[in-house]
RONUKE-552408 format. One record per residue (C-alpha): residue number from 1; x, y, z. Coordinates in nm, 2 decimals, m for minus. Layout:
BEGIN
NUM	X	Y	Z
...
END
This chain:
BEGIN
1	m0.67	1.63	1.89
2	m0.94	1.35	1.83
3	m1.00	1.13	2.13
4	m1.17	0.81	2.10
5	m1.33	0.64	2.41
6	m1.40	0.28	2.39
7	m1.62	0.09	2.64
8	m1.62	m0.27	2.64
9	m1.96	m0.43	2.65
10	m1.93	m0.77	2.83
11	m2.15	m1.03	2.67
12	m2.41	m1.12	2.90
13	m2.36	m1.47	3.02
14	m2.68	m1.58	3.19
15	m2.57	m1.90	3.34
16	m2.26	m1.74	3.51
17	m2.46	m1.44	3.64
18	m2.73	m1.69	3.81
19	m2.43	m1.90	3.94
20	m2.30	m1.61	4.11
21	m2.64	m1.49	4.24
22	m2.70	m1.83	4.41
23	m2.38	m1.83	4.60
24	m2.42	m1.47	4.73
25	m2.69	m1.27	4.91
26	m2.95	m1.34	4.66
27	m2.91	m1.73	4.71
28	m2.94	m1.63	5.09
29	m3.26	m1.43	5.03
30	m3.42	m1.72	4.83
31	m3.34	m1.96	5.13
32	m3.50	m1.73	5.37
33	m3.80	m1.74	5.17
34	m3.79	m2.13	5.19
35	m3.66	m2.19	4.83
36	m3.36	m2.40	4.78
37	m3.20	m2.36	4.45
38	m2.94	m2.55	4.25
39	m2.76	m2.48	3.91
40	m2.70	m2.84	3.73
41	m2.48	m2.91	3.44
42	m2.66	m3.09	3.17
43	m2.53	m3.43	3.27
44	m2.70	m3.37	3.63
45	m2.41	m3.26	3.83
46	m2.43	m2.95	4.06
47	m2.26	m2.63	3.94
48	m2.35	m2.43	4.24
49	m2.61	m2.41	4.50
50	m2.74	m2.17	4.78
51	m2.64	m2.23	5.14
52	m2.98	m2.39	5.26
53	m2.98	m2.66	5.00
54	m2.61	m2.74	5.11
55	m2.74	m2.75	5.47
56	m3.03	m2.98	5.39
57	m2.84	m3.21	5.14
58	m2.52	m3.25	5.30
59	m2.57	m3.15	5.66
60	m2.33	m2.86	5.64
61	m2.39	m2.55	5.45
62	m2.00	m2.52	5.39
63	m1.96	m2.88	5.25
64	m1.86	m2.92	4.90
65	m2.13	m3.01	4.66
66	m2.01	m2.88	4.32
67	m1.96	m3.17	4.08
68	m2.17	m3.42	4.25
69	m2.45	m3.60	4.10
70	m2.77	m3.40	4.21
71	m3.00	m3.71	4.18
72	m2.79	m3.89	4.47
73	m2.92	m3.65	4.72
74	m3.28	m3.73	4.66
75	m3.49	m4.05	4.74
76	m3.85	m4.14	4.64
77	m4.09	m4.33	4.85
78	m4.38	m4.56	4.73
79	m4.62	m4.25	4.67
80	m4.37	m4.09	4.45
81	m4.29	m3.82	4.72
82	m3.93	m3.68	4.69
83	m3.71	m3.63	5.02
84	m3.36	m3.57	5.07
85	m3.15	m3.90	5.14
86	m2.99	m3.75	5.43
87	m3.31	m3.69	5.60
88	m3.47	m4.03	5.51
89	m3.83	m4.12	5.48
90	m3.92	m3.94	5.77
91	m3.80	m3.61	5.61
92	m4.02	m3.35	5.48
93	m4.15	m3.39	5.12
94	m4.00	m3.19	4.85
95	m4.16	m3.03	4.54
96	m3.91	m3.01	4.27
97	m3.92	m2.74	4.01
98	m3.72	m2.75	3.68
99	m3.70	m2.38	3.54
100	m3.58	m2.36	3.19
101	m3.42	m2.04	3.14
102	m3.17	m2.12	2.85
103	m3.24	m2.30	2.53
104	m3.06	m2.62	2.39
105	m2.97	m2.96	2.52
106	m2.63	m2.85	2.65
107	m2.78	m2.58	2.84
108	m2.74	m2.58	3.25
109	m3.08	m2.64	3.43
110	m3.21	m2.43	3.74
111	m3.38	m2.64	3.99
112	m3.57	m2.51	4.30
113	m3.68	m2.74	4.59
114	m3.97	m2.65	4.81
115	m4.10	m2.81	5.13
116	m4.42	m2.96	5.07
117	m4.69	m3.13	5.29
118	m4.74	m3.50	5.24
119	m5.11	m3.48	5.17
120	m5.06	m3.20	4.91
121	m5.05	m3.38	4.58
122	m4.98	m3.09	4.37
123	m4.80	m2.76	4.39
124	m5.02	m2.56	4.63
125	m5.08	m2.17	4.71
126	m4.77	m2.17	4.93
127	m4.52	m2.31	4.69
128	m4.66	m2.09	4.41
129	m4.61	m1.79	4.64
130	m4.23	m1.92	4.67
131	m4.20	m1.92	4.28
132	m4.34	m1.56	4.26
133	m4.10	m1.47	4.53
134	m3.81	m1.61	4.31
135	m3.92	m1.44	4.01
136	m3.95	m1.10	4.21
137	m3.60	m1.12	4.32
138	m3.44	m1.18	3.98
139	m3.24	m0.89	3.88
140	m3.33	m0.91	3.51
141	m3.67	m0.84	3.38
142	m3.89	m1.17	3.40
143	m4.29	m1.20	3.39
144	m4.51	m1.52	3.41
145	m4.80	m1.57	3.20
146	m5.08	m1.80	3.23
147	m5.21	m2.06	2.97
148	m5.48	m1.79	2.86
149	m5.21	m1.54	2.77
150	m5.28	m1.32	3.07
151	m5.00	m1.17	3.31
152	m4.97	m1.35	3.63
153	m4.66	m1.16	3.75
154	m4.41	m0.89	3.63
155	m4.09	m0.81	3.87
156	m3.97	m0.47	3.89
157	m3.69	m0.51	3.65
158	m3.97	m0.60	3.37
159	m4.18	m0.30	3.47
160	m3.88	m0.08	3.43
161	m3.76	m0.23	3.10
162	m4.13	m0.23	2.96
163	m4.20	0.13	3.08
164	m4.51	m0.01	3.27
165	m4.69	0.18	3.53
166	m4.73	m0.07	3.83
167	m5.05	0.08	3.95
168	m5.23	m0.01	3.64
169	m5.03	m0.29	3.46
170	m5.16	m0.43	3.13
171	m5.35	m0.76	3.12
172	m5.18	m0.92	2.82
173	m4.84	m0.90	2.69
174	m4.96	m0.79	2.34
175	m5.07	m0.46	2.53
176	m4.69	m0.37	2.56
177	m4.60	m0.36	2.19
178	m4.71	m0.16	1.89
179	m5.00	m0.30	1.68
180	m4.78	m0.44	1.39
181	m4.61	m0.67	1.69
182	m4.91	m0.77	1.88
183	m5.00	m1.10	1.64
184	m4.65	m1.22	1.67
185	m4.63	m1.19	2.03
186	m4.97	m1.36	2.08
187	m4.88	m1.66	1.84
188	m4.55	m1.71	2.03
189	m4.71	m1.72	2.38
190	m4.98	m1.93	2.25
191	m4.74	m2.20	2.12
192	m4.53	m2.20	2.43
193	m4.85	m2.23	2.64
194	m4.94	m2.54	2.46
195	m4.61	m2.73	2.53
196	m4.32	m2.60	2.33
197	m4.01	m2.69	2.51
198	m3.73	m2.47	2.36
199	m3.69	m2.09	2.40
200	m3.71	m1.82	2.14
201	m3.59	m1.45	2.11
202	m3.77	m1.20	1.92
203	m3.73	m0.83	1.86
204	m4.04	m0.61	1.96
205	m4.12	m0.26	1.97
206	m4.27	m0.13	2.29
207	m4.58	0.11	2.26
208	m4.44	0.38	2.45
209	m4.09	0.36	2.26
210	m4.16	0.25	1.90
211	m3.83	0.36	1.76
212	m3.59	0.13	1.96
213	m3.67	m0.24	1.94
214	m3.61	m0.46	2.26
215	m3.53	m0.83	2.30
216	m3.81	m1.03	2.42
217	m3.74	m1.40	2.52
218	m4.01	m1.66	2.54
219	m4.00	m1.99	2.72
220	m4.23	m2.26	2.86
221	m4.28	m2.27	3.22
222	m4.44	m2.60	3.32
223	m4.47	m2.68	3.68
224	m4.49	m2.34	3.90
225	m4.85	m2.32	3.96
226	m5.07	m2.15	3.69
227	m4.79	m2.01	3.50
228	m4.74	m2.16	3.14
229	m4.49	m1.90	2.99
230	m4.19	m1.71	3.10
231	m4.11	m1.38	2.95
232	m3.77	m1.20	2.98
233	m3.73	m0.86	2.86
234	m3.39	m0.69	2.81
235	m3.38	m0.32	2.83
236	m3.13	m0.23	2.56
237	m3.20	0.15	2.52
238	m2.84	0.24	2.65
239	m2.71	0.01	2.42
240	m2.88	0.16	2.12
241	m2.81	0.52	2.23
242	m2.44	0.44	2.24
243	m2.46	0.26	1.89
244	m2.62	0.58	1.75
245	m2.34	0.80	1.92
246	m2.07	0.58	1.79
247	m2.23	0.58	1.43
248	m2.27	0.95	1.44
249	m1.90	1.01	1.57
250	m1.76	0.78	1.31
251	m1.97	0.97	1.03
252	m1.85	1.31	1.16
253	m1.48	1.20	1.18
254	m1.50	1.05	0.81
255	m1.68	1.37	0.67
256	m1.42	1.59	0.88
257	m1.13	1.40	0.69
258	m1.27	1.44	0.36
259	m1.33	1.80	0.44
260	m0.99	1.85	0.55
261	m0.84	1.69	0.22
262	m1.06	1.88	0.00
263	m0.97	2.22	0.17
264	m0.60	2.13	0.15
265	m0.60	2.08	m0.22
266	m0.84	2.37	m0.28
267	m0.58	2.59	m0.09
268	m0.32	2.50	m0.34
269	m0.54	2.63	m0.61
270	m0.65	2.95	m0.45
271	m0.26	3.03	m0.37
272	m0.20	3.02	m0.75
273	m0.51	3.23	m0.83
274	m0.44	3.49	m0.55
275	m0.08	3.48	m0.66
276	m0.11	3.56	m1.03
277	m0.37	3.81	m0.93
278	m0.10	4.00	m0.70
279	0.15	3.97	m0.99
280	m0.12	4.10	m1.25
281	m0.18	4.39	m1.01
282	0.17	4.50	m0.98
283	0.16	4.58	m1.34
284	m0.17	4.77	m1.36
285	m0.24	5.12	m1.15
286	m0.59	5.16	m0.99
287	m0.69	5.35	m1.32
288	m0.65	5.08	m1.56
289	m0.94	4.93	m1.72
290	m0.83	4.59	m1.60
291	m0.75	4.67	m1.24
292	m1.11	4.64	m1.11
293	m1.16	4.30	m1.27
294	m0.82	4.17	m1.13
295	m0.93	4.31	m0.80
296	m1.27	4.13	m0.82
297	m1.11	3.79	m0.91
298	m0.89	3.84	m0.59
299	m1.19	3.93	m0.35
300	m1.36	3.64	m0.46
301	m1.08	3.40	m0.42
302	m1.05	3.55	m0.06
303	m1.41	3.47	m0.01
304	m1.32	3.10	m0.14
305	m1.04	3.09	0.10
306	m1.26	3.17	0.40
307	m1.49	2.89	0.31
308	m1.18	2.64	0.33
309	m1.09	2.78	0.63
310	m1.45	2.70	0.77
311	m1.39	2.33	0.63
312	m1.05	2.31	0.82
313	m1.22	2.45	1.13
314	m1.49	2.17	1.11
315	m1.21	1.91	1.05
316	m1.02	2.04	1.33
317	m0.71	2.12	1.10
318	m0.71	2.50	1.10
319	m0.41	2.72	1.25
320	m0.50	2.86	1.59
321	m0.33	3.13	1.79
322	m0.45	3.01	2.17
323	m0.45	3.27	2.46
324	m0.53	3.25	2.80
325	m0.85	3.45	2.83
326	m1.20	3.50	3.00
327	m1.50	3.40	2.82
328	m1.70	3.72	2.94
329	m1.41	3.94	2.76
330	m1.48	3.77	2.44
331	m1.86	3.81	2.46
332	m1.80	4.18	2.54
333	m1.58	4.23	2.23
334	m1.85	4.14	2.00
335	m2.16	4.26	2.21
336	m2.17	4.60	1.96
337	m2.18	4.36	1.68
338	m2.42	4.13	1.81
339	m2.68	4.43	1.89
340	m2.66	4.53	1.54
341	m2.70	4.19	1.39
342	m3.00	4.11	1.62
343	m3.20	4.42	1.49
344	m3.46	4.63	1.69
345	m3.71	4.36	1.77
346	m3.46	4.08	1.92
347	m3.35	4.17	2.27
348	m3.01	4.06	2.37
349	m2.97	3.95	2.73
350	m2.61	3.88	2.86
351	m2.55	3.73	3.22
352	m2.19	3.64	3.34
353	m2.15	3.41	3.63
354	m1.88	3.47	3.91
355	m1.57	3.30	3.98
356	m1.51	3.19	3.61
357	m1.19	3.00	3.55
358	m0.97	3.10	3.25
359	m0.97	2.92	2.93
360	m0.71	2.86	2.67
361	m0.84	2.93	2.31
362	m0.80	3.15	2.02
363	m1.01	3.46	2.08
364	m1.08	3.56	1.73
365	m1.21	3.19	1.67
366	m1.43	3.21	2.00
367	m1.57	3.54	1.87
368	m1.68	3.36	1.55
369	m1.86	3.10	1.78
370	m2.04	3.33	1.95
371	m2.15	3.53	1.64
372	m2.24	3.22	1.45
373	m2.47	3.09	1.73
374	m2.62	3.43	1.77
375	m2.69	3.47	1.40
376	m2.85	3.11	1.39
377	m3.08	3.21	1.71
378	m3.17	3.54	1.54
379	m3.29	3.34	1.22
380	m3.51	3.09	1.45
381	m3.66	3.38	1.63
382	m3.74	3.57	1.32
383	m3.90	3.26	1.17
384	m4.10	3.19	1.49
385	m4.25	3.54	1.48
386	m4.31	3.74	1.16
387	m4.23	4.07	1.34
388	m3.90	3.92	1.48
389	m3.99	3.96	1.84
390	m3.81	3.74	2.09
391	m3.52	3.72	2.33
392	m3.16	3.58	2.28
393	m3.00	3.50	2.62
394	m2.62	3.44	2.63
395	m2.49	3.31	2.95
396	m2.14	3.25	3.10
397	m2.09	3.03	3.41
398	m1.87	2.82	3.61
399	m1.94	2.44	3.59
400	m1.74	2.26	3.88
401	m1.63	1.92	3.86
402	m1.91	1.82	4.13
403	m2.17	1.95	3.88
404	m2.03	1.75	3.57
405	m2.03	1.44	3.80
406	m2.41	1.48	3.89
407	m2.46	1.51	3.51
408	m2.33	1.15	3.45
409	m2.27	1.24	3.08
410	m2.08	0.96	2.89
411	m1.91	1.24	2.66
412	m1.82	1.50	2.90
413	m1.52	1.41	3.13
414	m1.53	1.52	3.50
415	m1.32	1.83	3.53
416	m1.39	2.20	3.59
417	m1.54	2.41	3.29
418	m1.64	2.73	3.20
419	m1.95	2.73	3.00
420	m2.10	2.96	2.73
421	m2.47	2.89	2.70
422	m2.68	3.06	2.40
423	m3.05	3.04	2.43
424	m3.33	3.15	2.21
425	m3.71	3.18	2.20
426	m3.73	3.05	1.85
427	m3.92	2.76	1.68
428	m3.69	2.51	1.82
429	m3.52	2.23	1.63
430	m3.71	1.93	1.52
431	m3.60	1.59	1.65
432	m3.52	1.44	1.32
433	m3.29	1.75	1.23
434	m3.11	1.77	1.58
435	m2.87	1.49	1.52
436	m2.75	1.65	1.19
437	m2.70	2.02	1.28
438	m2.32	1.99	1.31
439	m2.28	1.82	0.99
440	m2.12	2.04	0.70
441	m2.32	2.16	0.41
442	m2.66	2.07	0.62
443	m2.89	2.34	0.63
444	m3.26	2.41	0.68
445	m3.26	2.74	0.53
446	m3.39	2.82	0.17
447	m3.17	2.74	m0.15
448	m2.90	2.99	m0.17
449	m2.95	3.14	0.19
450	m2.71	2.92	0.38
451	m2.38	2.73	0.32
452	m2.44	2.48	0.59
453	m2.09	2.55	0.73
454	m2.19	2.79	1.03
455	m2.25	2.53	1.30
456	m1.99	2.29	1.17
457	m1.75	2.55	1.22
458	m1.87	2.62	1.55
459	m1.82	2.23	1.62
460	m1.47	2.23	1.49
461	m1.36	2.52	1.66
462	m1.47	2.39	2.01
463	m1.36	2.05	1.95
464	m1.00	2.19	1.84
465	m1.00	2.40	2.16
466	m1.06	2.11	2.37
467	m1.41	2.17	2.46
468	m1.74	2.01	2.42
469	m2.07	2.15	2.28
470	m2.44	2.02	2.31
471	m2.76	2.13	2.15
472	m3.10	2.08	2.31
473	m3.41	2.16	2.17
474	m3.79	2.11	2.18
475	m4.01	2.20	1.89
476	m4.18	2.53	1.97
477	m3.98	2.59	2.28
478	m3.67	2.74	2.15
479	m3.30	2.58	2.13
480	m3.02	2.60	2.38
481	m2.66	2.55	2.28
482	m2.41	2.48	2.57
483	m2.03	2.50	2.50
484	m1.80	2.39	2.79
485	m1.42	2.48	2.76
486	m1.19	2.32	3.03
487	m1.06	2.56	3.29
488	m0.69	2.63	3.22
489	m0.49	2.56	3.53
490	m0.23	2.85	3.48
491	m0.34	3.19	3.62
492	m0.45	3.45	3.38
493	m0.51	3.82	3.38
494	m0.86	3.96	3.36
495	m0.81	4.10	3.01
496	m0.56	3.95	2.77
497	m0.29	4.24	2.68
498	m0.30	4.33	2.34
499	0.03	4.44	2.17
500	0.00	4.65	1.87
501	0.24	4.53	1.61
502	0.50	4.77	1.49
503	0.43	4.86	1.12
504	0.63	4.63	0.88
505	0.87	4.82	0.62
506	0.72	4.87	0.29
507	1.06	4.76	0.12
508	1.05	4.37	0.08
509	1.34	4.38	m0.15
510	1.59	4.09	m0.06
511	1.90	3.93	m0.18
512	2.04	3.56	m0.16
513	1.96	3.23	m0.30
514	1.64	3.03	m0.20
515	1.54	2.66	m0.28
516	1.19	2.63	m0.36
517	1.05	2.28	m0.32
518	0.66	2.24	m0.41
519	0.52	1.94	m0.58
520	0.22	2.18	m0.73
521	0.34	2.33	m1.06
522	0.11	2.62	m1.02
523	0.19	2.70	m0.69
524	0.58	2.67	m0.76
525	0.53	2.88	m1.05
526	0.39	3.15	m0.85
527	0.60	3.14	m0.56
528	0.92	3.14	m0.80
529	0.82	3.45	m0.99
530	0.72	3.63	m0.67
531	1.05	3.57	m0.50
532	1.24	3.65	m0.81
533	1.07	3.99	m0.85
534	1.19	4.09	m0.47
535	1.55	4.03	m0.59
536	1.61	3.64	m0.49
537	1.80	3.40	m0.69
538	1.53	3.10	m0.70
539	1.64	2.73	m0.74
540	1.32	2.49	m0.76
541	1.24	2.13	m0.72
542	0.92	1.93	m0.75
543	0.99	1.69	m0.48
544	1.22	1.61	m0.20
545	1.45	1.37	m0.36
546	1.53	1.65	m0.64
547	1.55	1.89	m0.37
548	1.85	1.71	m0.23
549	2.01	1.66	m0.57
550	1.99	2.05	m0.61
551	2.18	2.09	m0.28
552	2.44	1.85	m0.39
553	2.50	2.04	m0.72
554	2.47	2.40	m0.59
555	2.55	2.39	m0.23
556	2.38	2.57	0.07
557	2.11	2.83	m0.01
558	2.05	3.11	0.22
559	1.69	2.99	0.26
560	1.49	2.67	0.18
561	1.13	2.69	0.15
562	0.94	2.36	0.13
563	0.58	2.23	0.12
564	0.53	1.98	0.39
565	0.30	1.70	0.22
566	0.48	1.59	m0.10
567	0.47	1.26	m0.28
568	0.79	1.01	m0.27
569	0.97	1.22	0.00
570	0.78	1.46	0.23
571	0.92	1.80	0.36
572	1.03	1.72	0.70
573	1.23	1.41	0.56
574	1.41	1.61	0.31
575	1.49	1.88	0.57
576	1.64	1.62	0.80
577	1.87	1.50	0.53
578	1.97	1.85	0.44
579	2.05	1.97	0.79
580	2.29	1.65	0.82
581	2.51	1.87	0.56
582	2.40	2.20	0.65
583	2.29	2.22	1.04
584	2.21	2.59	1.05
585	2.00	2.59	0.73
586	1.68	2.83	0.77
587	1.36	2.65	0.69
588	1.02	2.80	0.61
589	0.76	2.55	0.56
590	0.42	2.62	0.38
591	0.10	2.41	0.39
592	m0.26	2.40	0.34
593	m0.30	2.19	0.67
594	m0.28	2.34	1.03
595	0.04	2.43	1.17
596	m0.08	2.25	1.50
597	m0.14	1.91	1.30
598	0.19	1.95	1.11
599	0.42	2.02	1.43
600	0.37	1.65	1.54
601	0.52	1.53	1.23
602	0.77	1.80	1.16
603	0.95	1.76	1.49
604	1.23	2.00	1.39
605	1.37	2.29	1.56
606	1.41	2.66	1.42
607	1.16	2.62	1.13
608	0.91	2.89	1.04
609	0.54	2.82	0.89
610	0.34	2.99	0.64
611	m0.02	2.87	0.58
612	m0.19	2.85	0.26
613	m0.34	3.02	0.06
614	m0.09	3.32	0.09
615	m0.05	3.64	m0.13
616	0.28	3.73	m0.31
617	0.34	4.00	m0.01
618	0.29	3.75	0.26
619	0.53	3.51	0.11
620	0.80	3.80	0.05
621	0.74	3.91	0.43
622	0.79	3.55	0.56
623	1.10	3.51	0.35
624	1.25	3.84	0.48
625	1.16	3.75	0.84
626	1.32	3.41	0.83
627	1.64	3.57	0.68
628	1.66	3.85	0.93
629	1.61	3.61	1.21
630	1.90	3.43	1.10
END
C-alpha cells in the first residue's frame, strides 16, 4: 500500500496576520508599552486597531472604529503638533509613525501613535524605545538598520532565522550571508537607506547554512529614530526540507513503477526460458552431453528471476506470505549465517529488548532484510579497517507511542512499534550519498561488485510490510539503520508454529479439458506443451474476448487458466463473464505481479494464483491442486 500524506501550506498573508495580532494579546502588550497601533486601508480607513487606541480615539475601547476615516480622529494645532480630536488642544501631543511593511500603492498601512512632550520637536529616546519594543514583539523575523548600514536591533525571531548568537551579534547584514551575496545585500540596503520607498525581496544564502537559500525582505523605514532600513527574514528551512522529501518520494514512486513494469515483462520471458529448459530436460538424462548445458541455462534463468523478485520487492509488488511473529525469532534464525558472513575480525553483538510486541510480516523476507543490512555493514567495516576489525550491533526493542510522539517525525505516525536497529563501526555514509542509498541500481562499490539492489530490496520489503526504515550516518562514525514495524494487535505465540508440508505425489498425470488464456505467445506455447504432456486436453486463447468465443463453441472446461493483465479484456473481466454461464468454473490466475496487488482488482471468490516465472512442474502441480480441490 502506498500512502500519500498531503499537508496544506497556507499562504502567508502578512496584513491579515498583523490585523489579528493587533486585536489580540499582542495589541494589548503594545498598549501596555504606550504604543497605539492601527492598520489602515489604502484610502485611510481603519481596518483594525488595538484597544488603547480605541479608548483614546473614541472614548470607549469597545466602540466600533472599523471603516471610519482615521484622519477625522486627529487634529493639528498651529505648531503642527498632532492630538486626538476627542481630547482637544489640551490633550497630549502625538508622534505619528507610518511603518511600511508591504509594497504597492494598494497595500495597507501600519500606523503607530506615541505620546510626545510638547517641547520635543523630534522623535526622542522614549519614542525610539517604544518602536524597538514594537519590533521585539513581532512574531516574524525583523531587524532595524541605520543609515550607515549597521544593525540597530534584531528581534528573537530574526536571530533564530539567521542562526545568530545573541551574545555576539554581527555588526552588518552582510556578515550574515556568504561572500557571493555580500555585495548584493549591501547595495540593496544602501539604496533603501537613501530614500527608496518600495520594498524588495531577495534570496540570500546564510553563512551558516549555505545550501538553503532564505527570503530577505528589505524596506525603507523613515521616521522611527535612527533606523533607516527594515529587514525581514523568513526561515524556510522546514519548507525546503519538505520539498526535498516530496521530490525524493515522487522519484522513488516513479522508479518503483518503472521497476515493477520491467520485472513483470521480464517474468514472462523467464517463464518461457525456464519452461523450455524443463521440456528439454525431460528428453535428456543426466549423462547426456547437452544435459549440463541446459541445466546451466536454467540455473542462470533462476538467478535472473531472483533479480526480478528484488525489483518487485522495491516496487512493493512482490507476493508476501505474512505471519504473526516476533523480531528476535527472525534474528535468531539467521544468527548462525550472519556469524559466518561476518568473518573472524567482525564481532557480532545482538541485544533484544523486553516486552516486544508481535509484528505481521513474511519471515523469509525479514530474514533477507537482516542479511542485506548485515552484509552492507560488514563491507563498510572492512573498508574502514584493512584488517576488517569492527563491531556490528543488532538490537530489537519496543518503541511505544509516547516515544514516537516525542520524536516529532513527519513520516512516522504515532503508534506502537517494534524496532530493529543495525549499527556498524564502519566508514559512514557521505551526506551526498545518504539520500540515494535506497534507490535501485545505485551502488558505491566497484564495478561488478554490486547490483545496487540490496538496500532497495530492504526498502521495498519494509514498506510492503507496513513499516518504516531510516538511515542515519556521520562520516567516519559508522551508520545506523532503524526499521520500525507496527505492533500487531492480535496475540501471537512466542515462536511461529512451523508445519512441515506433506510430500507431494510424484505422479502429476491428469485428465480433463483446460482453457489456457495468455496474451504472450511464448508463455502460452510453453504452458500448452507442459499441460498437454501431463495428459490434459488444452484449448488456447490469446485474450479475453477470444476466450469467451471458445467457451461458447466448446462449452464448459474442467479448468480455466488465465493471465491477469491482458490487452482489450483482462482476466478478471473475462472470468466474470464466464461465471455468469458457468458459476462453479475453477479458475487459476497467473501473473508476474504480486498476488496482494492483484487481489484488489480480481475481487472474485474461489480462485487460485500462480506467480510468474514458474516451472513446468509448478504449473502441473497448480493445475492438479485446483482440480483436486474441486
